C-alpha positions as CSV (number, residue, x, y, z in Angstrom):
1,M,5.6,127.2,49.5
2,E,2.8,125.3,51.2
3,A,-0.3,127.0,52.3
4,G,-3.6,125.9,53.9
5,V,-6.5,128.1,54.7
6,E,-8.6,127.9,57.9
7,R,-12.2,129.2,58.4
8,A,-12.6,129.1,61.8
9,V,-22.1,131.0,74.1
10,Q,-22.6,133.7,75.4
11,K,-21.3,133.7,79.1
12,R,-19.6,135.9,81.5
13,Q,-17.2,133.1,82.4
14,V,-15.9,130.9,79.7
15,L,-13.2,128.2,79.6
16,F,-10.0,128.6,77.7
17,L,-10.8,125.9,75.1
18,C,-14.4,127.1,74.2
19,V,-15.1,128.0,70.5
20,F,-17.1,131.1,69.7
21,L,-19.4,130.0,66.9
22,G,-20.3,133.5,65.9
23,M,-16.9,134.4,64.5
24,S,-15.4,133.1,61.2
25,L,-12.0,131.4,61.0
26,A,-10.5,130.0,57.9
27,G,-10.1,126.0,58.0
28,A,-8.6,123.2,60.1
29,E,-5.0,123.8,59.0
30,P,-2.9,127.0,59.4
31,L,-1.3,128.9,56.6
32,R,2.2,127.5,56.4
33,Y,5.4,129.3,55.1
34,F,9.0,128.2,55.0
35,V,12.2,130.1,55.3
36,A,15.8,129.1,55.7
37,E,17.6,130.5,58.8
38,E,19.9,133.5,58.3
39,T,17.8,134.7,55.3
40,E,18.4,138.4,54.7
41,R,16.0,141.0,56.1
42,G,13.4,142.1,53.6
43,A,13.3,138.7,51.8
44,F,9.9,138.0,50.1
45,L,7.8,135.2,51.6
46,T,4.4,135.4,50.0
47,N,1.6,137.7,49.0
48,L,-1.0,137.4,51.8
49,A,-3.7,139.1,49.7
50,K,-3.5,136.4,47.1
51,D,-3.3,133.6,49.7
52,L,-6.5,134.9,51.5
53,G,-8.3,135.7,48.2
54,L,-8.5,139.4,49.0
55,G,-8.0,142.4,46.9
56,V,-4.8,144.5,47.3
57,G,-6.6,147.3,49.1
58,E,-8.6,145.1,51.4
59,L,-5.8,144.4,53.8
60,T,-5.5,148.1,54.6
61,A,-9.2,148.7,54.7
62,R,-9.8,145.8,57.1
63,G,-7.1,146.8,59.5
64,T,-4.8,143.7,59.0
65,R,-1.9,143.0,61.3
66,I,0.3,140.2,62.5
67,I,0.3,138.9,66.1
68,S,2.8,136.4,67.6
69,D,3.1,134.7,71.0
70,Q,6.8,135.5,71.1
71,N,6.2,139.2,70.8
72,M,8.9,139.1,68.1
73,Q,8.6,141.2,65.0
74,F,10.1,138.5,62.8
75,L,7.7,139.3,59.9
76,L,6.7,142.5,58.2
77,L,3.4,143.0,56.3
78,N,3.1,145.6,53.6
79,S,-0.6,146.1,53.8
80,L,-0.6,148.2,50.6
81,T,0.8,145.5,48.4
82,G,-0.1,142.4,50.5
83,D,3.6,141.2,50.6
84,L,4.8,139.4,53.6
85,L,8.5,139.9,54.2
86,V,11.2,138.7,56.6
87,N,11.8,141.5,59.1
88,E,15.0,140.1,60.7
89,K,17.6,137.4,60.3
90,L,16.4,134.3,62.1
91,D,18.8,132.0,64.0
92,R,17.1,128.6,64.2
93,E,19.3,127.3,67.0
94,E,18.5,130.4,69.1
95,L,14.8,130.2,68.5
96,C,14.2,126.5,68.8
97,G,17.4,124.8,70.1
98,P,17.4,121.1,69.3
99,R,13.6,121.0,68.6
100,E,12.7,120.0,65.1
101,P,10.8,121.2,63.2
102,C,11.3,124.8,64.2
103,V,7.8,126.3,64.0
104,L,7.0,129.9,64.9
105,P,3.2,130.3,65.1
106,F,1.5,133.7,64.4
107,Q,-1.9,135.0,63.6
108,L,-3.3,137.3,61.0
109,L,-5.9,139.6,62.5
110,L,-8.5,141.4,60.3
111,E,-10.6,143.8,62.4
112,K,-13.3,145.0,59.9
113,P,-15.1,142.6,60.0
114,F,-13.3,140.6,62.7
115,Q,-11.5,137.5,61.4
116,I,-8.5,135.6,62.4
117,F,-6.2,133.3,60.4
118,R,-3.7,131.0,62.0
119,A,-0.3,130.7,60.3
120,E,3.1,129.2,60.9
121,L,6.6,130.1,59.9
122,W,8.8,127.0,59.5
123,V,12.5,127.9,59.9
124,R,14.7,125.5,58.0
125,D,18.1,124.6,59.3
126,I,21.3,125.4,57.4
127,N,24.6,123.8,58.1
128,D,26.2,126.7,60.0
129,H,27.7,124.8,63.0
130,S,30.6,122.4,63.1
131,P,30.6,119.4,65.5
132,V,32.5,120.3,68.7
133,F,34.0,118.1,71.4
134,V,33.7,119.6,74.9
135,D,37.1,118.1,75.7
136,K,39.8,118.5,73.1
137,E,41.7,115.6,74.6
138,I,40.1,112.4,75.7
139,S,42.1,110.1,78.1
140,L,41.4,106.4,78.0
141,K,43.0,103.6,80.0
142,I,42.8,100.1,78.5
143,L,44.1,96.9,80.2
144,E,46.6,95.0,78.2
145,S,44.5,91.9,78.8
146,A,41.6,93.4,76.8
147,T,40.5,91.0,74.1
148,P,40.0,91.9,70.5
149,G,36.4,93.1,69.9
150,A,36.3,94.9,73.3
151,A,34.5,98.3,72.9
152,F,35.2,101.5,74.8
153,L,32.7,104.4,74.7
154,L,34.2,107.7,73.7
155,E,32.9,111.2,74.4
156,S,30.4,112.4,71.8
157,A,30.6,115.6,69.9
158,Q,27.9,118.2,70.0
159,D,26.3,119.9,67.0
160,S,23.7,122.6,67.3
161,D,22.3,121.9,63.8
162,V,19.5,119.4,63.3
163,G,18.3,116.9,60.8
164,T,20.7,116.0,58.0
165,N,23.0,118.8,59.2
166,S,23.5,117.2,62.6
167,L,26.1,114.6,63.6
168,S,26.2,111.6,61.2
169,N,29.5,109.8,61.6
170,Y,32.8,109.4,63.4
171,T,36.2,108.3,62.1
172,I,39.6,107.6,63.8
173,S,43.1,108.1,62.3
174,P,44.4,105.0,60.6
175,N,46.1,102.5,63.0
176,A,46.5,98.8,63.5
177,Y,44.9,98.5,66.9
178,F,41.5,100.2,66.8
179,H,38.6,101.1,64.6
180,I,35.5,103.2,65.3
181,K,32.0,101.8,65.6
182,V,29.1,104.3,65.6
183,R,26.3,103.4,68.0
184,D,22.8,104.9,67.7
185,S,21.2,105.6,71.1
186,G,17.7,105.4,69.6
187,E,16.9,109.0,70.4
188,G,18.5,110.5,67.3
189,N,22.0,110.7,69.0
190,I,25.0,108.7,67.9
191,H,28.0,107.8,70.1
192,P,31.5,106.6,69.0
193,E,32.9,103.4,70.3
194,L,36.6,102.5,70.1
195,V,36.8,98.8,69.2
196,L,40.0,96.8,69.8
197,N,41.4,95.0,66.7
198,Q,44.3,93.1,68.3
199,V,45.8,92.4,71.7
200,L,47.8,95.2,73.3
201,D,51.2,94.8,74.9
202,R,52.0,97.5,77.4
203,E,55.7,96.6,77.2
204,D,55.8,97.3,73.5
205,I,53.3,100.2,73.3
206,P,52.5,101.9,76.6
207,E,50.6,104.7,75.0
208,L,48.8,105.6,71.7
209,S,47.6,109.0,70.4
210,L,44.8,108.9,67.8
211,T,42.6,111.6,66.2
212,L,38.9,111.2,66.6
213,T,36.9,113.1,63.9
214,A,33.2,113.9,64.1
215,L,31.4,114.6,60.8
216,D,27.9,116.1,60.2
217,G,25.7,115.2,57.3
218,G,25.8,118.6,55.6
219,S,26.9,119.3,52.0
220,P,29.8,119.9,52.2
221,P,30.1,118.2,55.7
222,R,31.6,120.1,58.6
223,S,33.9,118.3,61.1
224,G,35.5,118.6,64.5
225,T,38.3,116.7,66.1
226,A,39.6,115.5,69.5
227,L,42.8,113.8,70.5
228,V,42.3,110.4,72.0
229,R,45.2,109.5,74.3
230,I,45.2,105.7,75.2
231,M,47.2,104.5,78.1
232,V,47.8,100.7,78.3
233,V,47.7,99.5,81.9
234,D,48.2,96.3,83.8
235,I,45.3,94.0,84.5
236,N,42.3,95.0,86.5
237,D,39.8,92.3,85.9
238,N,36.6,93.7,87.4
239,A,34.8,96.8,86.1
240,P,32.4,98.7,88.3
241,E,28.8,97.7,88.0
242,F,25.8,99.9,89.0
243,V,23.1,98.5,91.2
244,Q,20.6,99.7,88.6
245,S,21.2,100.4,84.9
246,L,18.4,102.9,84.8
247,Y,17.2,105.4,87.5
248,K,14.0,107.2,86.9
249,V,13.0,110.0,89.3
250,Q,10.6,112.9,89.4
251,A,11.4,116.4,90.7
252,P,9.0,119.3,91.1
253,E,10.1,122.4,89.3
254,N,10.1,124.4,92.5
255,S,12.7,122.0,94.1
256,P,15.2,124.2,96.0
257,V,18.8,124.5,94.7
258,G,21.0,122.1,96.7
259,S,18.4,119.4,97.2
260,M,19.3,115.8,96.4
261,V,17.6,114.4,93.3
262,V,18.8,110.7,93.5
263,S,21.7,108.6,94.7
264,V,23.4,106.2,92.3
265,S,25.6,103.3,93.5
266,A,28.1,101.0,91.8
267,R,30.2,98.2,93.2
268,D,33.6,96.7,92.2
269,L,34.8,93.3,93.2
270,D,38.5,94.3,93.0
271,T,40.4,95.5,96.0
272,G,42.8,98.4,96.7
273,I,43.0,101.1,94.1
274,N,41.3,98.9,91.5
275,G,38.2,98.7,93.7
276,E,38.0,102.5,94.5
277,I,35.1,104.1,92.6
278,A,34.8,107.7,91.4
279,Y,31.5,108.9,89.9
280,A,31.4,111.5,87.1
281,F,29.1,112.7,84.3
282,F,29.6,111.0,81.0
283,Y,28.8,113.1,77.9
284,A,27.1,115.9,79.8
285,T,25.7,118.8,77.9
286,E,26.1,122.4,79.0
287,I,22.5,122.6,80.3
288,I,23.1,119.4,82.4
289,L,26.3,120.8,83.9
290,K,24.5,124.0,84.8
291,T,21.5,122.2,86.4
292,F,23.0,119.2,88.3
293,Q,26.0,118.5,90.5
294,L,27.4,115.0,91.2
295,N,29.3,114.0,94.3
296,P,32.2,112.0,93.0
297,T,32.5,109.9,96.1
298,S,29.0,109.2,97.2
299,G,27.2,109.2,93.9
300,N,24.6,111.7,95.2
301,L,23.0,113.9,92.5
302,Y,22.1,117.4,93.6
303,L,20.3,120.4,92.0
304,K,22.8,123.1,91.0
305,G,20.4,125.3,89.2
306,E,16.6,125.9,89.2
307,L,14.2,123.6,87.3
308,D,11.6,125.1,84.9
309,Y,9.0,122.7,83.6
310,E,8.0,125.2,80.9
311,A,11.6,125.1,79.5
312,V,12.7,121.5,80.0
313,Q,10.4,118.6,81.0
314,T,13.0,115.7,81.0
315,Y,16.7,115.4,81.6
316,T,18.6,112.3,80.6
317,L,22.0,111.9,82.3
318,T,24.7,109.3,81.8
319,I,26.8,108.7,84.9
320,Q,30.1,106.8,84.8
321,A,31.6,104.9,87.7
322,K,35.4,104.4,87.1
323,D,37.7,102.5,89.3
324,G,41.4,103.2,90.0
325,G,42.5,100.8,87.3
326,G,40.7,102.7,84.6
327,L,37.7,100.3,84.1
328,S,34.3,101.9,84.1
329,G,30.6,101.2,84.1
330,K,27.7,103.4,83.2
331,C,24.1,104.0,84.2
332,T,21.3,106.3,82.9
333,V,19.4,108.7,85.1
334,V,16.1,110.1,83.8
335,V,14.9,113.1,85.7
336,E,11.2,114.0,85.0
337,V,10.4,117.6,86.0
338,T,6.8,117.9,87.3
339,D,4.8,121.1,86.8
340,V,3.6,123.4,89.6
341,N,1.3,126.3,89.2
342,D,4.0,129.0,89.1
343,N,2.9,131.1,86.1
344,Q,0.1,133.6,86.2
345,P,-2.3,133.8,83.3
346,E,-1.4,136.5,80.7
347,L,-3.8,138.8,78.9
348,L,-2.5,140.2,75.5
349,L,-4.6,143.1,74.3
350,S,-4.8,143.2,70.5
351,S,-7.2,146.1,69.9
352,L,-9.4,148.6,71.9
353,T,-12.1,151.0,70.5
354,S,-12.6,154.0,72.7
355,P,-14.7,156.2,72.7
356,I,-17.7,154.3,71.4
357,A,-21.0,155.8,70.4
358,E,-23.8,155.3,72.9
359,N,-26.2,153.8,70.2
360,S,-23.9,150.9,69.3
361,P,-25.3,147.5,70.3
362,E,-23.3,144.3,69.6
363,T,-20.2,146.4,68.8
364,V,-16.7,145.0,69.3
365,V,-15.0,147.0,72.0
366,A,-11.8,145.0,72.6
367,V,-10.0,142.0,71.2
368,F,-7.5,140.1,73.4
369,R,-5.8,136.8,73.9
370,V,-5.3,134.7,77.1
371,R,-2.4,132.3,77.7
372,D,-0.9,130.4,80.6
373,R,2.5,128.8,80.3
374,D,1.7,126.0,82.8
375,S,0.4,122.6,81.7
376,G,-2.8,120.6,82.5
377,N,-5.3,122.3,84.8
378,N,-2.5,124.8,85.8
379,G,-2.7,126.1,82.2
380,K,-6.5,126.1,81.8
381,T,-8.1,129.5,82.3
382,V,-11.5,131.1,83.1
383,C,-12.1,134.6,81.9
384,S,-14.8,137.0,83.3
385,I,-15.9,140.7,83.8
386,Q,-18.1,142.4,86.4
387,D,-21.8,141.3,86.4
388,D,-23.3,144.8,86.4
389,L,-22.0,146.0,83.1
390,P,-23.8,146.2,79.7
391,F,-21.1,144.2,78.1
392,L,-20.5,140.5,77.0
393,L,-17.3,138.5,77.0
394,K,-17.3,136.1,74.0
395,P,-14.7,133.4,73.3
396,S,-13.4,133.3,69.8
397,V,-10.6,131.0,68.4
398,E,-7.1,130.2,69.5
399,S,-7.8,131.5,73.0
400,F,-9.0,134.9,71.7
401,Y,-11.8,136.7,73.4
402,I,-14.0,139.6,72.2
403,L,-15.6,142.2,74.4
404,V,-18.8,143.5,72.9
405,T,-21.7,145.8,74.0
406,E,-24.7,143.8,75.1
407,K,-27.2,146.7,74.4
408,P,-27.2,150.4,73.4
409,L,-25.4,152.5,76.0
410,D,-26.7,155.7,77.5
411,R,-24.1,158.5,77.8
412,E,-26.5,160.6,79.8
413,R,-26.4,157.9,82.5
414,N,-22.7,156.8,82.2
415,T,-20.1,158.8,80.4
416,D,-17.5,156.1,80.9
417,Y,-17.1,152.5,82.1
418,N,-14.2,150.9,84.1
419,I,-14.1,147.3,83.0
420,T,-11.9,144.8,84.9
421,I,-11.1,141.6,83.0
422,T,-10.2,138.8,85.4
423,V,-8.3,135.7,84.1
424,T,-8.0,132.8,86.6
425,D,-6.3,129.5,86.0
426,L,-7.6,126.1,87.4
427,G,-4.5,125.2,89.2
428,T,-3.8,124.8,93.0
429,P,-3.5,127.4,94.3
430,R,-5.4,129.3,91.7
431,L,-3.5,132.3,90.1
432,K,-5.2,135.2,88.5
433,T,-4.5,138.3,86.5
434,E,-6.7,141.4,86.3
435,Y,-6.6,143.8,83.4
436,N,-8.4,147.2,83.6
437,I,-10.0,149.0,80.6
438,T,-11.5,152.5,80.7
439,L,-14.1,152.9,77.9
440,L,-15.4,156.4,77.1
441,V,-19.0,156.8,75.7
442,S,-19.5,159.4,73.0
443,D,-22.8,161.3,72.6
444,V,-25.4,161.0,69.9
445,N,-28.3,163.4,69.5
446,D,-30.9,161.1,71.1
447,N,-32.6,163.7,73.4
448,A,-35.0,166.5,72.2
449,P,-34.9,169.9,74.0
450,A,-37.5,170.2,76.8
451,F,-39.0,173.4,78.2
452,T,-39.0,173.8,82.0
453,Q,-42.8,174.5,81.8
454,T,-45.4,173.2,79.4
455,S,-47.0,176.7,79.3
456,Y,-46.1,180.2,80.3
457,T,-48.6,183.1,81.2
458,L,-47.2,186.6,80.8
459,L,-49.1,189.9,81.6
460,V,-48.6,192.8,79.3
461,R,-49.8,196.4,79.9
462,E,-51.5,198.0,77.0
463,N,-49.9,200.8,75.1
464,N,-46.4,199.5,75.9
465,S,-43.3,200.5,73.9
466,P,-41.7,198.1,71.3
467,A,-39.0,195.7,72.5
468,L,-40.3,195.8,76.1
469,H,-39.1,192.8,78.2
470,I,-42.2,190.9,79.3
471,G,-40.8,187.6,80.6
472,R,-38.5,184.6,80.1
473,V,-38.9,181.0,78.8
474,S,-36.3,178.3,79.3
475,A,-35.4,175.0,77.7
476,T,-32.7,172.3,78.3
477,D,-31.2,169.4,76.4
478,R,-29.6,166.3,78.1
479,D,-27.2,165.7,75.2
480,S,-23.7,167.2,75.2
481,G,-21.6,169.4,72.9
482,T,-23.3,170.8,69.8
483,N,-26.2,168.3,70.4
484,A,-27.1,170.2,73.6
485,Q,-27.1,173.7,72.1
486,V,-30.7,175.0,72.0
487,K,-32.0,177.6,69.6
488,R,-35.4,179.1,70.4
489,I,-37.6,180.0,67.4
490,P,-40.9,181.8,68.2
491,R,-44.1,180.8,66.4
492,N,-47.2,182.9,65.7
């Protein structure tokens, strides 16, 4: 298990990326831990006390806890022993999808004294998914005039696993006419091509049925199959050709559903049915089918679902133009989703100390974190509080902020404070979030009792009886509770 330790001015408004030099943070690299997906709940990961060089009891004494952006309790810290355990089974595909590596960042927060350590949980993939073809039967029309060496793209399988456990090869059932060639797209995806070995004769063999098998790289490998039905057709000597082989367009993430993204166009030199073109998606993933809709006649591409820059920034689509004779051409459409300022900043409160003693200067009142899911200036934030309060807002590390007292408080003047933390992003239009904190001030015995008069003159008749009431003296105390209870002791 790999581990690296990190050790990580004063303004009312501070930018998101400022660094608070007064706090300590351990090092440039985060602590790093590895776990295989589907590991059982309660599995031991590490002993944090040893990793941080702390005694066993220090984690409890310093108020140690785990914070994660995902608000997921995927880890459990036993602060008595220092053991870090897996709190739930992790599904790498659900957590990270196709992204590799699958890294879940979290922070270790020690409150007394305040210290933050960055850490990462790397979830390793296991081979728990088999390759799957969207269509169990693939129909293919091939002209009898096709020459040996001609290649025909087949539908690719999908495998939710990544790395060596993802798709690695394709095979075809033994036959004399075709073999499989595996083509690498250059983006980590492989596609099968059916390559012709010898000339077809429609009069001898009008149709062939072959089994296409997709294999992953796991040990042992998993596989999935699809039936390839090949129909041999009479000659159609011109395949459709797209005007452009690559279409690149940009679409704002707030584009309305139903709006047109791009129009693709292909042409075919043949006439009649052999020149009639129909457009369709080729090897479209589930997310593409949910997001886009293609007009088969015009080639217009429309939005079927909402775009979200924070979820997907780029879509790559392959569109096929097929004529009535079975020949086809393909083009690639790349849709780049552009960000708009549609996410308000978020404030995540980690700790709050209330009430706080009135004689507590430079005391940490609250610890919180700010984040904004937008990008660029839309994701940069400014954080502030009211100007007329005896508090300071200090930036820490990893977008953490600390609210501290600027000077001793006076409970006799203010028994509580209503603090509004305002987080504003730098996008257009600017979005903001306000978070209200009510802080109670507890009393300390900082006021001496005071008489209502500095001297009292009382007249007493002579020969009076004992215990005769001759007057009253009065004293007050500005403190509260037991600190304000006054006891009068006479002196000779």
